[in-house]
N, C-alpha and C positions, 0 to 999 in steps of 0.2 A: 809244514811245521814239524821241526824235530825238537823233542823235549827231553831234557835230562830229569830224572826223578830220583831223589835220594833223601834219607834221613841222616842228619849229621849232628854231632854235639857242638858245643860252643867253640871248640877248637877245631872244627871241621872233621872230627873223628867219624869214620864210617863203620869200622868194626875191628875185631881182633880175631886171629886164628880162623879166618874165613866165616865169621859169624857176626851177627849184630851184638851190641853190648847192652841192649835194653829191649823191653817187650812192651809195645804200645799197640793194643788192639785197634784203637780208632785209626791209627796211621796205617795199619795193615788193610783196614776196610777202605780207606781213601785210596791207597795204592791199587787195590783191586778194582775199585770203581773207575779210576782214571785209565788203567791199562787194559782192562777187559775189552776184547775185541780188536786189539791192536798188536802190531809187531813189537816185540821187546828185544832189545839188542843188549848183549852182555858179554863179558869175558868168560872163559871156561871155568875159572874158579867160582864165579858167582853161580853159574849153572849147576856146578857140582855141589854147591851148598844147599840146594833145594832137595827135599826128600823125594819129590817127583815134579815133573813139569807143571807149571801153573796152568790151570784150565782156561780155555777160551782165549788163549793168546798164542801168537806164532813166535816161537823162540828162535832167534838168530844168535849163534854162539861163535865168538871170535876166538880162534885158536891158531897157533902156529904148527900144531901137531897134525899132520896130514893123515894120521891113523886114527884120530879121535872121531868116533861115530856114536854119539849118545842117542839114547831113545827119547823121542819127543822134541827134538830140535834139529835145526839145520846148521851145519858148520860152515863158517866163512872165514877167510884168512886175513881180513883187514876191516877196519871200521868203515872205510869207503865202500867196500864190497857189501857190508851189512846194510848200509844206507841205501845203496842201489837195489839190493834185494827187497827192501822195505818200501820201494817207491809207490806201490799200489795202495799204501796206507797213508791217509792224509795227515796222520800224527803218530808216527812211531815214537817209542820211548827208549831212551838209553837208561839202563837200570844198574850199571856197575860193571866191574869194580873200579877201584881208584885209578888205575892206569887208563881204562876206557874213558872215564869221566875227564881225565886230563887231555886225552886226544880229542874229545868231543867238544870241549869248551869253546873252541873257535868256530865250530860247525853248527852248534845248537842254536835254536831260536828262542827257547824258553827253558826255565828251570823251575820245577816244582820241588821245593825243599821243605822238609820238616826239620826245623831247628829244635833239637832236644836241649833243654835248659839244664846243663850239667857238664861236668868235665869227666872224661872217660879215658881209661887206658886203652890205647888202640895201636894197630900196626898198619892201618890203611886209612887214608885221608881223602877228602874231597878237595879239589883245587880251590884256591882263594877266588872269590867272586870280585872281579874288577868293577868297581861302581862307575867307572868312566865308560864301561861297555854295557853294563847290566843295570836295569832300573827295577827297583822293587815296586810291583804294581798292586799287590794285595798281601795282607797279612792278617792271620786269624789265630788268636791265642787260645790254647787249650790248657786249663789248669791241671795240676796233679790231682788225682782222685783215687778211689779204691781199686780201679783197674789199671791205673797208670802211675808208676812210681816217680815219674818226672813230668813236670810241665813241659809243653812244647808249643811251637808256633808254626803254622803252615805259612810258607812264604812263596809267592810266585814272582819270578823275575822274568822280564822280557828284554831282549837285546835292543839296545838303543840304535835306532836307524842312522 
């Protein structure tokens, strides 16, 4: 099972200037819970946006730069190479960014999406989810509260066989 995981706005916004445009502590907890112990596949810009590697996860970083050698991650040169490297994991996660999600859309088996209810200025977007290919199998609403400036919904999509 290969799963994409992302938080996106109503217009599929992912982020701006290599950062998220919201702060949702419960979404961070969910991301940690789902991805801990797994391989996480990402592009170089996504990895570079972290203050340090995420604990208890194996980082596979896709880059075209053969001289790129970050601490805490293994560099691969294509999404297919990353997936091959992660084959020991029964459920690796693709965690971004926009170009990696676009490449992975046809390869993934599931999408764990946090739909943030709002419209945001962004320069990076998640690809459109084609409902003839993907089925929404679970949806859980989280209201706006004192720790969350926006309401959001956890959505799980699975590829239609």
